C-alpha positions in Angstrom: 0.0 0.0 0.0 1.3 3.3 -1.0 2.2 5.7 1.9 0.1 8.7 0.8 -3.0 6.5 0.6 -2.1 4.6 3.8 -1.7 8.0 5.7 -5.2 9.2 4.6 -6.9 5.9 5.3 -5.1 6.0 9.0 -6.4 9.4 9.7 -9.9 8.5 8.6 -10.2 5.3 10.3 -7.5 5.2 13.0 -9.7 3.8 15.7 -10.3 0.7 13.5 -7.0 0.7 11.4 -4.4 0.7 14.4 -4.2 -1.9 17.0 -2.8 0.6 19.2 -2.2 4.3 19.2 0.6 5.9 21.2 0.9 9.5 22.3 4.3 11.3 22.9 4.3 10.2 26.7 4.6 6.6 25.7 7.6 7.0 23.4 10.2 6.0 26.0 8.4 2.7 26.6 9.2 1.5 23.1 12.7 0.7 23.9 13.0 -1.9 21.3 12.4 0.7 18.5 14.9 3.2 19.5 18.5 3.7 20.8 19.7 6.3 23.3 21.8 8.9 21.9 22.1 11.8 24.3 20.3 13.3 27.2 19.8 17.1 27.3 17.7 19.3 29.6 17.6 22.3 27.4 19.9 22.2 24.4 18.8 19.4 22.0 22.0 20.2 19.7 24.8 17.8 19.7 27.6 19.7 21.4 30.2 18.1 19.1 28.6 20.0 16.1 29.2 23.4 17.9 32.5 24.0 16.4 31.6 22.7 12.9 30.3 25.2 10.4 27.1 24.3 8.5 24.5 21.6 9.9 24.1 17.8 9.5 20.4 18.3 9.8 17.8 18.8 7.2 16.1 21.2 9.6 17.9 22.2 12.8 14.6 22.4 14.9 12.6 19.5 15.8 9.2 19.3 13.8 6.1 17.7 15.3 5.2 14.7 13.1 3.5 11.3 12.8 5.3 8.0 13.0 4.0 4.8 11.3 5.4 1.5 12.3 4.8 -1.7 10.4 1.6 -0.1 9.0 -0.3 -0.9 12.2 0.9 1.5 14.9 0.6 5.4 14.8 2.4 7.6 17.2 1.2 11.0 16.8 2.8 14.6 17.4 6.4 13.3 17.8 9.2 16.0 17.7 11.2 14.7 14.7 14.4 15.8 13.1 16.5 14.2 10.2 20.3 13.9 10.7 21.4 13.6 7.0 24.9 13.1 7.9 24.4 9.9 10.1 21.1 9.1 7.9 19.0 8.9 11.0 15.7 10.2 12.2 16.0 11.7 15.7 13.2 12.4 18.1 12.7 13.9 21.6 11.2 11.5 24.3 9.0 12.7 27.1 12.0 12.6 29.4 13.8 15.2 27.1 16.2 12.5 25.6 17.2 12.9 22.1 16.8 9.3 20.7 17.3 7.7 17.3 15.0 5.2 15.6 17.2 2.1 15.2 15.6 -1.2 14.1 16.2 -2.4 10.7 13.7 -5.2 11.2 10.7 -2.9 11.4 9.0 -0.6 8.8 8.9 3.1 9.6 7.2 5.9 7.9 7.1 9.5 8.8 4.9 12.5 8.0 6.5 15.9 8.8 4.1 18.6 8.1 2.8 16.9 4.9 6.4 15.8 3.8 6.6 12.0 3.7 9.7 10.0 4.6 10.3 6.4 5.2 13.4 4.1 6.2 13.8 1.4 3.7 16.2 -0.5 1.3 17.2 1.2 -1.9 19.8 0.4 -4.7 22.7 2.8 -5.1 25.3 1.8 -7.9 24.3 -1.8 -7.7 24.6 -2.0 -4.0 21.5 -2.5 -1.6 21.6 0.3 1.0 19.2 1.1 3.9 18.5 4.7 5.0 16.0 7.5 5.0 14.3 8.5 1.8 11.6 11.3 1.1 8.6 10.3 -1.1 8.2 13.1 -3.8 5.7 11.5 -6.1 3.5 8.4 -5.3 1.6 6.1 -7.6 2.5 3.2 -9.6 5.7 5.2 -10.5 7.3 6.6 -7.4 10.0 9.1 -7.1 12.2 9.4 -4.1 14.8 11.9 -2.9 18.0 11.2 -1.0 19.5 13.9 0.9 23.3 14.0 1.2 25.7 15.9 3.5 29.5 15.7 3.5 31.9 16.5 6.4 35.1 18.3 5.3 37.9 18.6 7.8 39.6 21.9 8.5 42.5 22.9 6.3 45.3 25.3 6.7 46.2 28.3 4.5 48.3 27.1 1.5 49.3 29.8 -0.8 46.3 31.9 -1.9 43.9 29.3 -0.4 42.5 30.5 2.9 42.2 28.2 5.8 38.8 26.5 6.2 37.2 25.3 9.4 35.6 21.7 10.0 32.4 22.1 8.0 29.2 20.1 6.9 28.4 20.8 3.3 25.3 19.9 1.4 25.7 17.7 -1.6 23.5 17.4 -4.7 20.4 15.3 -3.7 20.0 12.0 -5.3 16.7 10.8 -6.9 15.5 7.2 -7.0 12.8 5.6 -9.0 10.6 2.6 -8.2 7.8 1.0 -10.3 5.2 -0.9 -8.5 6.6 -2.9 -5.7 10.2 -2.6 -6.8 13.0 -1.5 -4.5 13.9 2.2 -5.3 17.0 2.8 -7.4 19.1 5.7 -7.8 18.8 7.5 -11.1 22.3 8.5 -12.3 21.1 11.1 -14.8 18.1 12.2 -17.0 19.1 9.8 -19.8 19.2 7.0 -17.4 15.7 7.9 -16.0 14.2 8.1 -19.5 15.7 4.6 -20.4 14.1 3.1 -17.3 10.8 4.8 -18.1 10.9 3.9 -21.8 10.4 0.2 -20.8 6.9 1.1 -19.5 6.0 4.1 -21.5 7.7 4.2 -24.9 6.5 7.7 -25.6 7.9 9.3 -22.5 10.8 10.9 -24.1 8.5 12.6 -26.7 6.6 14.0 -23.8 9.6 15.4 -22.1 10.6 17.1 -25.4 7.1 18.4 -26.0 6.9 20.0 -22.6 10.4 21.1 -22.6 11.0 19.5 -19.3 14.4 20.4 -17.5 15.2 17.0 -16.1 18.0 18.3 -14.0 15.5 20.1 -12.0 13.3 18.7 -9.2 10.2 20.2 -10.6 10.9 18.7 -14.1 11.4 15.2 -12.5 8.2 15.7 -10.5 6.2 16.6 -13.5 7.5 13.6 -15.5 6.9 11.0 -13.0 3.3 12.6 -12.3 2.6 12.2 -16.0 3.6 8.6 -15.9 0.9 8.1 -13.2 -1.8 9.6 -15.3 
């Protein structure tokens, strides 16, 4: 079942659809679904990041969101934050502990203010990986985004090149395609994407040319995959 449809059904029929619904005060009791990372009373930012420029997070602040576990459990209004560098979803427990969801044997999906994420397997350069993906387009053809952050160590002044501090830098996002129940696979470039889509929609390249889609842009990719689902 696709995530967006599941989310709508869950909200409409939550008393029936879920065997149990937890609130934020119950989070710390789910010890098998989380691992302890750090304990803070006021400041939830990792002190080890204080002397590093940039940020490893998609958003520095925690955002209230919903967590779905194995399509059966809904935890509402969870303070969530995505650590791109470590590829982990963090949250704050009722005891003010910053925890990370850490169980590869369970299916996790998240709704952060309408933005849908999941922890799942995906294929990158022929290798099966496991991490957090954002769902950009749902349907028979699904488009996902993989955020990337790199850590660059400090450098000294060399010639005309100024010294640089330790820093996190955002990298170009990766996009992934899945058809039906396939595992999402990284798309190397727009030519690779069109070749994958032509197997299912032979005229897809003509549509892209007629619409003058810029497939190097996210909006162009979204429009293309939305067309595939029409």
